[in-house]
MINU-362063 format. One record per residue (C-alpha): residue number from 0; x, y, z. Coordinates in pm, 1 decimal. Example, Ala and Ser with C-alpha at 12.3 -4.5 7.8 and 13.67 -1.06 7.14 Angstrom:
BEGIN
+-----+----------+----------+----------+
: num :       xx :       yy :       zz :
+-----+----------+----------+----------+
:   0 :   1230.0 :   -450.0 :    780.0 :
:   1 :   1367.0 :   -106.0 :    714.0 :
+-----+----------+----------+----------+
END
This chain:
BEGIN
+-----+----------+----------+----------+
: num :       xx :       yy :       zz :
+-----+----------+----------+----------+
:   0 :   1246.8 :   -619.2 :   8599.0 :
:   1 :   1604.1 :   -412.0 :   8569.0 :
:   2 :   1834.9 :   -679.9 :   8492.1 :
:   3 :   1593.4 :   -778.9 :   8236.3 :
:   4 :   1652.4 :   -449.4 :   8085.9 :
:   5 :   2052.8 :   -436.1 :   8141.6 :
:   6 :   2044.5 :   -778.1 :   7934.8 :
:   7 :   1842.4 :   -659.4 :   7625.2 :
:   8 :   2042.8 :   -361.3 :   7629.8 :
:   9 :   2383.4 :   -558.9 :   7591.5 :
:  10 :   2254.1 :   -754.6 :   7358.1 :
:  11 :   2173.9 :   -427.0 :   7136.4 :
:  12 :   2495.0 :   -310.1 :   7203.7 :
:  13 :   2624.0 :   -662.5 :   7133.8 :
:  14 :   2392.4 :   -628.2 :   6776.7 :
:  15 :   2518.7 :   -310.4 :   6696.8 :
:  16 :   2874.3 :   -377.7 :   6770.5 :
:  17 :   2925.7 :   -662.8 :   6509.5 :
:  18 :   2733.8 :   -494.8 :   6280.6 :
:  19 :   2958.6 :   -235.9 :   6299.6 :
:  20 :   3215.8 :   -417.6 :   6299.2 :
:  21 :   3153.6 :   -560.3 :   6017.6 :
:  22 :   3068.6 :   -277.9 :   5783.3 :
:  23 :   3384.2 :   -176.6 :   5892.0 :
:  24 :   3555.1 :   -443.4 :   5757.7 :
:  25 :   3362.9 :   -436.4 :   5460.3 :
:  26 :   3498.2 :   -116.5 :   5413.7 :
:  27 :   3831.1 :   -199.1 :   5477.9 :
:  28 :   3844.7 :   -480.7 :   5292.5 :
:  29 :   3689.8 :   -222.2 :   4998.7 :
:  30 :   3940.5 :   -210.2 :   4649.6 :
:  31 :   3858.3 :    -56.4 :   4393.6 :
:  32 :   3959.5 :   -240.3 :   4034.9 :
:  33 :   4105.8 :     71.4 :   3775.6 :
:  34 :   4215.4 :    -75.4 :   3437.9 :
:  35 :   4527.0 :    -45.5 :   3196.1 :
:  36 :   4516.1 :    -23.7 :   2820.9 :
:  37 :   4686.7 :    162.5 :   2579.9 :
:  38 :   4541.1 :    529.8 :   2502.7 :
:  39 :   4380.8 :    367.0 :   2189.7 :
:  40 :   4181.0 :    111.4 :   2352.7 :
:  41 :   4039.9 :    388.5 :   2667.9 :
:  42 :   4371.2 :    441.0 :   2871.8 :
:  43 :   4282.6 :    386.7 :   3237.7 :
:  44 :   3903.1 :    244.0 :   3289.8 :
:  45 :   3773.6 :    404.1 :   3531.1 :
:  46 :   4002.6 :    724.1 :   3483.1 :
:  47 :   3843.1 :    957.6 :   3780.8 :
:  48 :   3847.8 :    764.3 :   4145.8 :
:  49 :   3705.4 :    932.7 :   4409.8 :
:  50 :   3880.0 :    939.5 :   4808.0 :
:  51 :   3839.0 :   1068.0 :   5142.3 :
:  52 :   4123.4 :   1231.3 :   5351.9 :
:  53 :   4323.3 :    976.5 :   5603.0 :
:  54 :   4117.6 :    725.7 :   5509.7 :
:  55 :   4278.8 :    408.1 :   5280.1 :
:  56 :   4213.1 :    375.6 :   4934.3 :
:  57 :   4306.2 :     23.3 :   4843.4 :
:  58 :   4327.6 :      4.5 :   4387.9 :
:  59 :   4399.8 :   -333.4 :   4208.4 :
:  60 :   4545.2 :   -244.9 :   3943.1 :
:  61 :   4531.7 :   -510.2 :   3571.3 :
:  62 :   4674.9 :   -440.3 :   3250.8 :
:  63 :   4458.4 :   -506.1 :   3007.5 :
:  64 :   4725.7 :   -533.9 :   2674.5 :
:  65 :   5106.4 :   -452.2 :   2721.6 :
:  66 :   5316.7 :   -338.6 :   3043.8 :
:  67 :   5220.8 :    -38.0 :   3211.5 :
:  68 :   5321.5 :    146.8 :   3506.3 :
:  69 :   5131.2 :    348.8 :   3786.0 :
:  70 :   5212.7 :    689.5 :   4001.3 :
:  71 :   5087.3 :    960.0 :   4154.0 :
:  72 :   5251.9 :   1303.5 :   3998.9 :
:  73 :   5334.2 :   1537.1 :   4289.1 :
:  74 :   5415.2 :   1282.4 :   4492.9 :
:  75 :   5606.6 :   1033.7 :   4677.8 :
:  76 :   5409.5 :    833.9 :   4893.2 :
:  77 :   5373.4 :    568.8 :   4620.6 :
:  78 :   5685.3 :    458.4 :   4419.3 :
:  79 :   5614.9 :    397.7 :   4059.6 :
:  80 :   5441.6 :     69.6 :   4022.1 :
:  81 :   5480.1 :   -219.4 :   3705.8 :
:  82 :   5202.2 :   -362.2 :   3593.7 :
:  83 :   5226.2 :   -672.3 :   3368.2 :
:  84 :   4920.3 :   -823.8 :   3120.5 :
:  85 :   4755.0 :  -1103.3 :   3318.9 :
:  86 :   4912.4 :  -1023.8 :   3728.6 :
:  87 :   4708.7 :   -785.3 :   3902.8 :
:  88 :   4905.6 :   -528.4 :   4136.6 :
:  89 :   4683.1 :   -407.0 :   4453.0 :
:  90 :   4802.6 :    -97.0 :   4657.7 :
:  91 :   4714.7 :    117.2 :   4905.6 :
:  92 :   4729.7 :    483.4 :   4918.4 :
:  93 :   4615.9 :    708.0 :   5141.7 :
:  94 :   4640.6 :   1073.7 :   5133.9 :
:  95 :   4696.6 :   1348.7 :   5391.3 :
:  96 :   4502.0 :   1639.6 :   5292.1 :
:  97 :   4206.1 :   1691.2 :   5031.9 :
:  98 :   4254.4 :   1783.0 :   4693.4 :
:  99 :   4263.5 :   1670.2 :   4304.8 :
: 100 :   4569.3 :   1436.2 :   4265.7 :
: 101 :   4619.5 :   1283.4 :   3930.2 :
: 102 :   4788.2 :    963.2 :   3837.6 :
: 103 :   4968.7 :    836.4 :   3524.1 :
: 104 :   5145.1 :    574.1 :   3379.5 :
: 105 :   5516.6 :    577.3 :   3374.9 :
: 106 :   5593.1 :    287.9 :   3049.5 :
: 107 :   5611.1 :    412.1 :   2703.2 :
: 108 :   5350.1 :    186.9 :   2540.5 :
: 109 :   5265.3 :    406.5 :   2248.7 :
: 110 :   5296.7 :    769.4 :   2112.9 :
: 111 :   5028.0 :    864.9 :   2270.4 :
: 112 :   5124.7 :    705.2 :   2613.5 :
: 113 :   5106.5 :   1053.4 :   2785.7 :
: 114 :   4742.4 :   1074.5 :   2731.0 :
: 115 :   4666.1 :    776.7 :   3015.3 :
: 116 :   4639.1 :   1032.0 :   3336.7 :
: 117 :   4371.3 :   1003.9 :   3534.8 :
: 118 :   4252.4 :   1217.2 :   3864.6 :
: 119 :   4166.5 :   1125.0 :   4200.8 :
: 120 :   3949.1 :   1377.0 :   4393.6 :
: 121 :   3994.8 :   1354.3 :   4747.0 :
: 122 :   3746.0 :   1459.5 :   5007.1 :
: 123 :   3747.4 :   1617.0 :   5355.6 :
: 124 :   3629.7 :   1880.6 :   5581.9 :
: 125 :   3644.3 :   2261.0 :   5494.3 :
: 126 :   3880.7 :   2323.8 :   5807.8 :
: 127 :   4160.1 :   2090.2 :   5652.9 :
: 128 :   4167.6 :   2305.0 :   5401.4 :
: 129 :   4227.8 :   2616.8 :   5591.6 :
: 130 :   4519.9 :   2399.3 :   5796.4 :
: 131 :   4703.9 :   2365.8 :   5516.3 :
: 132 :   5039.1 :   2495.8 :   5614.7 :
: 133 :   5134.8 :   2542.9 :   5256.4 :
: 134 :   5002.6 :   2825.8 :   5218.6 :
: 135 :   4962.2 :   3019.3 :   4837.5 :
: 136 :   5126.2 :   2915.9 :   4525.9 :
: 137 :   5320.4 :   3166.9 :   4344.4 :
: 138 :   5288.8 :   3165.4 :   3992.4 :
: 139 :   5490.7 :   2980.3 :   3747.5 :
: 140 :   5795.9 :   3238.5 :   3659.8 :
: 141 :   5710.1 :   3294.4 :   3289.8 :
: 142 :   5390.0 :   3429.4 :   3403.4 :
: 143 :   5516.2 :   3688.0 :   3677.9 :
: 144 :   5769.8 :   3770.3 :   3381.0 :
: 145 :   5474.8 :   3827.8 :   3129.0 :
: 146 :   5665.8 :   3571.3 :   2838.4 :
: 147 :   5444.5 :   3417.7 :   2611.8 :
: 148 :   5506.0 :   3054.7 :   2579.6 :
: 149 :   5358.6 :   3064.9 :   2180.3 :
: 150 :   5567.2 :   3394.1 :   2032.1 :
: 151 :   5886.0 :   3277.4 :   1816.5 :
: 152 :   6207.6 :   3316.4 :   2002.7 :
: 153 :   6482.6 :   3155.8 :   1761.7 :
: 154 :   6775.5 :   3374.8 :   1653.0 :
: 155 :   7026.7 :   3374.1 :   1468.1 :
: 156 :   7371.2 :   3290.9 :   1567.1 :
: 157 :   7703.9 :   3229.8 :   1467.3 :
: 158 :   7754.5 :   2978.1 :   1702.6 :
: 159 :   8172.6 :   2812.2 :   1557.6 :
: 160 :   8180.6 :   2520.0 :   1848.8 :
: 161 :   8019.9 :   2412.2 :   2159.6 :
: 162 :   7984.2 :   2638.2 :   2451.4 :
: 163 :   8163.3 :   2495.8 :   2724.8 :
: 164 :   8193.0 :   2618.5 :   3093.6 :
: 165 :   8472.5 :   2444.3 :   3152.3 :
: 166 :   8682.7 :   2748.7 :   2891.2 :
: 167 :   8444.7 :   2987.7 :   3030.4 :
: 168 :   8570.8 :   2902.7 :   3381.3 :
: 169 :   8912.0 :   2978.8 :   3326.8 :
: 170 :   8918.2 :   3326.0 :   3131.1 :
: 171 :   9005.3 :   3633.8 :   3376.1 :
: 172 :   8696.2 :   3852.8 :   3288.3 :
: 173 :   8490.7 :   4025.1 :   3576.6 :
: 174 :   8141.3 :   3947.8 :   3577.8 :
: 175 :   7885.4 :   4163.2 :   3669.2 :
: 176 :   7805.0 :   4035.8 :   3989.5 :
: 177 :   7416.7 :   4076.3 :   3888.9 :
: 178 :   7487.0 :   3776.3 :   3680.5 :
: 179 :   7607.8 :   3547.5 :   3905.6 :
: 180 :   7235.1 :   3542.8 :   4048.9 :
: 181 :   7052.5 :   3233.0 :   3971.5 :
: 182 :   6718.9 :   3477.5 :   3963.2 :
: 183 :   6877.4 :   3643.4 :   3681.6 :
: 184 :   7022.1 :   3376.1 :   3400.3 :
: 185 :   6655.3 :   3186.4 :   3481.5 :
: 186 :   6491.1 :   3565.7 :   3364.7 :
: 187 :   6684.8 :   3582.9 :   3076.5 :
: 188 :   6809.5 :   3383.0 :   2698.1 :
: 189 :   7150.3 :   3304.8 :   2681.2 :
: 190 :   7114.8 :   3478.2 :   2350.4 :
: 191 :   7005.7 :   3812.1 :   2555.3 :
: 192 :   7314.5 :   3761.1 :   2816.7 :
: 193 :   7579.3 :   3732.8 :   2520.1 :
: 194 :   7482.5 :   4103.7 :   2422.0 :
: 195 :   7522.9 :   4205.1 :   2775.6 :
: 196 :   7846.5 :   4039.6 :   2793.3 :
: 197 :   7984.8 :   4221.0 :   2496.9 :
: 198 :   7884.1 :   4554.4 :   2583.0 :
: 199 :   8045.6 :   4462.1 :   2916.0 :
: 200 :   8407.4 :   4680.2 :   2931.5 :
: 201 :   8560.3 :   4348.2 :   3114.3 :
: 202 :   8504.8 :   4102.8 :   2824.6 :
: 203 :   8598.0 :   4369.4 :   2528.6 :
: 204 :   8912.4 :   4176.5 :   2519.9 :
: 205 :   8729.9 :   3862.0 :   2414.5 :
: 206 :   8597.8 :   3665.9 :   2113.6 :
: 207 :   8261.4 :   3614.8 :   2061.7 :
: 208 :   8345.0 :   3240.6 :   2085.1 :
: 209 :   8489.4 :   3315.9 :   2450.2 :
: 210 :   8125.9 :   3535.8 :   2564.4 :
: 211 :   7976.0 :   3198.1 :   2459.6 :
: 212 :   8211.0 :   2987.5 :   2682.4 :
: 213 :   8121.8 :   3270.7 :   2935.3 :
: 214 :   7765.2 :   3218.0 :   2881.8 :
: 215 :   7752.2 :   2847.7 :   2927.7 :
: 216 :   7950.4 :   2927.5 :   3245.3 :
: 217 :   7711.0 :   3112.0 :   3376.9 :
: 218 :   7449.4 :   2839.9 :   3309.2 :
: 219 :   7615.6 :   2617.6 :   3467.7 :
: 220 :   7716.5 :   2791.0 :   3774.2 :
: 221 :   7268.7 :   2814.0 :   3834.6 :
: 222 :   7200.7 :   2487.5 :   3866.9 :
: 223 :   7378.1 :   2167.2 :   4070.1 :
: 224 :   7531.4 :   1814.6 :   3979.4 :
: 225 :   7194.9 :   1650.1 :   4178.2 :
: 226 :   6957.0 :   1904.2 :   4050.2 :
: 227 :   7132.4 :   1762.7 :   3680.7 :
: 228 :   7098.9 :   1371.4 :   3788.7 :
: 229 :   6738.3 :   1461.6 :   3891.8 :
: 230 :   6644.6 :   1604.4 :   3543.6 :
: 231 :   6884.9 :   1341.8 :   3402.3 :
: 232 :   6640.8 :   1060.6 :   3541.5 :
: 233 :   6375.0 :   1229.4 :   3446.3 :
: 234 :   6403.5 :   1320.0 :   3080.2 :
: 235 :   6486.4 :    966.0 :   3000.8 :
: 236 :   6164.9 :    835.5 :   3135.8 :
: 237 :   5950.1 :   1050.9 :   2957.8 :
: 238 :   6120.0 :   1305.1 :   2690.5 :
: 239 :   6335.7 :   1131.5 :   2554.2 :
: 240 :   6135.8 :    859.7 :   2355.6 :
: 241 :   6034.5 :   1183.3 :   2182.5 :
: 242 :   6314.9 :   1418.5 :   2193.1 :
: 243 :   6619.6 :   1133.1 :   2185.6 :
: 244 :   6884.6 :   1003.9 :   2378.1 :
: 245 :   7108.5 :   1307.4 :   2278.9 :
: 246 :   6820.0 :   1592.5 :   2275.0 :
: 247 :   6820.0 :   1603.9 :   1887.7 :
: 248 :   6465.5 :   1538.0 :   1868.5 :
: 249 :   6497.8 :   1170.5 :   1753.2 :
: 250 :   6295.4 :   1038.8 :   1985.6 :
: 251 :   6141.2 :    650.3 :   1836.1 :
: 252 :   5785.9 :    821.9 :   1872.3 :
: 253 :   5910.1 :   1179.4 :   1649.1 :
: 254 :   5821.6 :   1003.0 :   1331.5 :
: 255 :   5505.3 :    902.4 :   1364.7 :
: 256 :   5449.1 :   1252.5 :   1579.3 :
: 257 :   5612.7 :   1438.5 :   1300.2 :
: 258 :   5395.1 :   1208.9 :   1065.6 :
: 259 :   4974.1 :   1286.0 :   1237.5 :
: 260 :   4773.9 :   1563.5 :   1119.8 :
: 261 :   4453.2 :   1602.8 :   1253.4 :
: 262 :   4329.7 :   1407.0 :    958.5 :
: 263 :   4474.9 :   1115.0 :   1066.8 :
: 264 :   4515.1 :   1110.1 :   1397.1 :
: 265 :   4711.7 :    836.0 :   1606.2 :
: 266 :   4403.4 :    829.4 :   1819.0 :
: 267 :   4091.3 :    939.5 :   1819.4 :
: 268 :   4006.8 :   1308.2 :   1990.6 :
: 269 :   4371.1 :   1439.5 :   1946.3 :
: 270 :   4168.4 :   1745.9 :   1806.5 :
: 271 :   4565.4 :   1910.7 :   1604.5 :
: 272 :   4799.3 :   1846.4 :   1431.7 :
: 273 :   5153.5 :   1768.0 :   1592.4 :
: 274 :   5454.2 :   1830.3 :   1497.2 :
: 275 :   5815.8 :   1703.3 :   1539.4 :
: 276 :   5976.1 :   1713.6 :   1934.5 :
: 277 :   6188.3 :   1980.6 :   1950.2 :
: 278 :   6537.3 :   1956.1 :   1871.0 :
: 279 :   6758.7 :   2086.6 :   2219.1 :
: 280 :   7085.4 :   2039.7 :   2024.7 :
: 281 :   6994.4 :   2395.3 :   1777.8 :
: 282 :   7148.2 :   2663.9 :   1917.7 :
: 283 :   6944.4 :   2922.4 :   1682.9 :
: 284 :   6578.3 :   2782.1 :   1871.8 :
: 285 :   6776.4 :   2730.4 :   2250.1 :
: 286 :   7003.0 :   2992.9 :   2264.7 :
: 287 :   6684.3 :   3283.1 :   2227.2 :
: 288 :   6477.0 :   3064.2 :   2531.3 :
: 289 :   6517.6 :   3167.4 :   2863.8 :
: 290 :   6484.1 :   2925.9 :   3132.2 :
: 291 :   6167.3 :   3076.1 :   3278.7 :
: 292 :   6032.1 :   2996.5 :   2897.7 :
: 293 :   6129.8 :   2601.5 :   2886.5 :
: 294 :   6006.2 :   2586.8 :   3274.6 :
: 295 :   5657.2 :   2715.4 :   3140.0 :
: 296 :   5659.8 :   2525.7 :   2816.4 :
: 297 :   5690.7 :   2216.1 :   3059.1 :
: 298 :   5413.5 :   2325.9 :   3284.3 :
: 299 :   5211.2 :   2388.5 :   3012.7 :
: 300 :   5282.9 :   2229.8 :   2708.2 :
: 301 :   5282.4 :   2291.3 :   2372.3 :
: 302 :   4953.0 :   2357.1 :   2323.7 :
: 303 :   4886.3 :   2235.1 :   1942.3 :
: 304 :   5186.2 :   2070.1 :   1899.5 :
: 305 :   5133.0 :   1765.1 :   2074.2 :
: 306 :   5390.0 :   1854.2 :   2365.7 :
: 307 :   5182.0 :   1708.3 :   2677.9 :
: 308 :   5173.1 :   1921.4 :   2978.1 :
: 309 :   5363.6 :   1770.6 :   3304.6 :
: 310 :   5245.9 :   2039.0 :   3584.0 :
: 311 :   5041.7 :   1823.3 :   3738.3 :
: 312 :   5310.2 :   1535.1 :   3713.2 :
: 313 :   5655.2 :   1691.0 :   3831.9 :
: 314 :   5742.3 :   1876.0 :   4114.8 :
: 315 :   5834.3 :   2280.1 :   4089.9 :
: 316 :   6187.6 :   2197.8 :   4194.5 :
: 317 :   6168.0 :   1888.6 :   3909.0 :
: 318 :   6028.0 :   2098.7 :   3631.0 :
: 319 :   6343.8 :   2319.5 :   3727.2 :
: 320 :   6596.2 :   2036.5 :   3700.8 :
: 321 :   6486.4 :   1908.2 :   3395.4 :
: 322 :   6524.1 :   2233.0 :   3219.8 :
: 323 :   6881.7 :   2293.5 :   3402.5 :
: 324 :   6923.8 :   1964.0 :   3197.9 :
: 325 :   6827.1 :   2039.7 :   2894.8 :
: 326 :   7123.3 :   2289.7 :   2876.6 :
: 327 :   7329.8 :   2014.8 :   2881.5 :
: 328 :   7193.4 :   1908.9 :   2485.4 :
: 329 :   7332.1 :   2312.1 :   2411.1 :
: 330 :   7651.9 :   2339.3 :   2620.7 :
: 331 :   7933.6 :   2162.3 :   2758.6 :
: 332 :   7888.2 :   2091.6 :   3193.5 :
: 333 :   8161.9 :   2046.5 :   3356.6 :
: 334 :   8012.1 :   1803.4 :   3626.1 :
: 335 :   7719.8 :   1683.0 :   3339.0 :
: 336 :   7510.6 :   1369.7 :   3464.9 :
: 337 :   7573.7 :   1123.1 :   3149.5 :
: 338 :   7395.8 :    887.5 :   3333.3 :
: 339 :   7029.5 :    851.9 :   3466.5 :
+-----+----------+----------+----------+
END
């Protein structure tokens, strides 16, 4: 009797074990199919996915029209993947903590390319959130400084030549120590710094053009060659199609964006009028803007101008690198990286 009971128990254990193994195999092989199409045709479908922390999520990516790309914002776990029409691509993702992750298209497929974004809701135990070592995230600098991103900031300036950091470095002027910090530069516009220099006794013998060279030198000191290289790559990949390769606001999609109105949108549901992309080579516009303001614009977007928000896509380090690179269209830096 005892042997019969043990035999039945063994059979039951084997049945349960095989069933569990089969279910696990089915779970492990579970693949979600995600289609990519131009925003006018629906964008990502589905555009909201769910996953669990520390459990693999396999996606089968399919392009229904043109070449698209897939990447996850603020993450380096998955390099950008190109999705060619008729050639499905499978990738497996593994998130180590809960949260909302944004995925986006990395290949420019039209004026509304930037609308191709979706989210992955990663669930997990509350305890994993409590043990997050990253701690609270500091607010963006523009909020800490109370900057109104939508307030006009153009200034009337007489810049007879493009300010040069090389010429600025050659000037024998004892600059105030506070101006030499990255924090000071980020919190002030070039015009504000120029005005302060104009009132500095040590700079009194210098011409207005020389002072602009000194400003260019201060802006160069606040960044690094590596940051400019990163910024150049981000700009080429995400900004040049609208703002142009030289930053003059003349990218391949600029005319379409400038001509779009709420009555004749490029795609349904735009809901506002767009404006021509910013000209980063225009001194009147750039010299009145602080790096903190530009950094905030990139994070938040243009709010009614057609400028997308990149806060969920770029890390803070990447956003500052891109901000630094924008100044190379206004100032001549000695170590500007021109090849993304």
